[in-house]
Each structure stands twice: as C-alpha cells, then as structure tokens.
PLY file of the C-alpha trace (Angstrom):
ply
format ascii 1.0
element vertex 96
property float x
property float y
property float z
element edge 95
property int vertex1
property int vertex2
end_header
43.78 46.75 -32.37
45.26 49.62 -30.92
48.12 51.30 -32.72
51.43 51.44 -31.04
52.45 54.82 -29.82
55.74 56.74 -30.37
56.69 55.88 -26.72
55.79 52.18 -27.06
58.09 52.02 -30.38
60.96 53.90 -28.74
60.69 51.61 -25.56
60.85 48.45 -27.94
63.89 49.98 -29.64
65.58 50.78 -26.47
64.98 47.07 -25.43
66.20 45.70 -28.59
69.49 47.64 -28.32
69.97 46.53 -24.71
69.51 42.87 -25.47
71.88 43.04 -28.55
74.47 44.89 -26.22
74.10 42.17 -23.64
74.75 39.39 -26.30
77.82 41.18 -27.43
79.14 41.52 -24.05
78.41 37.53 -23.11
80.10 36.80 -26.45
83.31 38.81 -25.59
84.30 36.71 -22.64
87.59 35.05 -23.45
87.76 31.73 -21.65
91.28 31.34 -20.25
91.77 29.47 -16.91
94.88 31.62 -16.44
92.73 34.32 -15.76
91.87 32.69 -12.40
95.42 32.60 -11.20
94.66 35.66 -8.65
92.38 33.09 -6.95
95.02 30.17 -6.47
95.93 31.30 -2.86
92.22 31.44 -1.85
91.37 27.96 -3.39
94.38 26.36 -2.14
94.23 27.69 1.42
91.53 29.30 3.79
92.72 32.81 2.97
89.75 35.14 1.75
89.65 35.97 -1.79
91.10 39.19 -3.25
89.04 41.86 -5.01
90.94 41.01 -8.12
90.06 37.23 -7.61
86.44 38.04 -7.16
86.57 40.33 -10.50
88.19 37.58 -12.65
85.59 34.84 -11.27
82.87 37.09 -12.33
84.61 37.62 -15.70
85.33 33.93 -16.20
81.82 32.70 -14.90
80.50 31.78 -18.34
83.62 29.67 -18.84
83.54 27.56 -15.57
81.33 24.67 -16.77
83.83 24.44 -19.81
86.57 24.45 -17.25
84.84 21.57 -15.19
84.58 19.56 -18.48
88.35 19.67 -18.68
89.88 16.62 -16.66
93.14 18.66 -15.93
91.17 21.75 -14.90
88.40 19.95 -13.08
90.37 18.96 -10.05
91.05 22.64 -9.37
87.85 24.30 -10.29
85.58 21.65 -9.01
86.65 21.58 -5.49
84.82 22.59 -2.19
87.35 25.63 -1.73
86.86 26.97 -5.28
82.86 26.88 -4.67
83.43 28.53 -1.19
85.40 31.24 -2.92
82.99 31.73 -5.74
80.14 32.08 -3.18
82.12 34.59 -1.00
82.36 36.68 -4.36
78.77 36.60 -4.89
79.28 34.50 -8.09
78.03 31.08 -7.34
78.88 28.28 -9.79
76.50 27.81 -12.72
74.65 24.45 -12.85
76.28 22.63 -15.68
0 1
1 2
2 3
3 4
4 5
5 6
6 7
7 8
8 9
9 10
10 11
11 12
12 13
13 14
14 15
15 16
16 17
17 18
18 19
19 20
20 21
21 22
22 23
23 24
24 25
25 26
26 27
27 28
28 29
29 30
30 31
31 32
32 33
33 34
34 35
35 36
36 37
37 38
38 39
39 40
40 41
41 42
42 43
43 44
44 45
45 46
46 47
47 48
48 49
49 50
50 51
51 52
52 53
53 54
54 55
55 56
56 57
57 58
58 59
59 60
60 61
61 62
62 63
63 64
64 65
65 66
66 67
67 68
68 69
69 70
70 71
71 72
72 73
73 74
74 75
75 76
76 77
77 78
78 79
79 80
80 81
81 82
82 83
83 84
84 85
85 86
86 87
87 88
88 89
89 90
90 91
91 92
92 93
93 94
94 95
C-alpha cells in the first residue's frame, strides 16, 4: 500500500474543514417565515421578485418543507406563484 504524501494529507484536512464549515452554515439557518415578507407582493401578484426577496428565499430554502407542513403557512408557500417566484430567483423548491 502506498503511503500518503503530505499533499494528500493537506488536501484531506482542507476537505474536512470545508465540510465542517458547510455543516455549521446549514445549521445556522433560523427558520422564520417572517423572513419571507419581502416576497409577499411577488407571491400575491404577478410582479417580479425583488433582489431582497430572492436573497430571503435562498436563506430560507432549508425551511420550506417545514413551512409546507404547517397548515397555516402551506396556503401561502405551496402555491403556483410562490413556486414561480422561487424559480425566477434560481432557488427551486426542495422535494419534501
């Protein structure tokens, strides 16, 4: 078996650090449907989403399945217009 070189060990260490950082960022999302308030006008009308709306949808994407399970939020989040807004922001809804 070939011994690991210093370069391979360094690459493995960097990969572990990147994965650990990605896990912390994923856990740092605070699920708050109020954060989607900049998207209300785009969801309820045919106006295009604002940059702030798109930023908030991207931030809240890990929470969308949770919102769709809530009967009070589902009627706002699980609509064709909401899906259209998310798609136009480049953030398609996750498969729940």
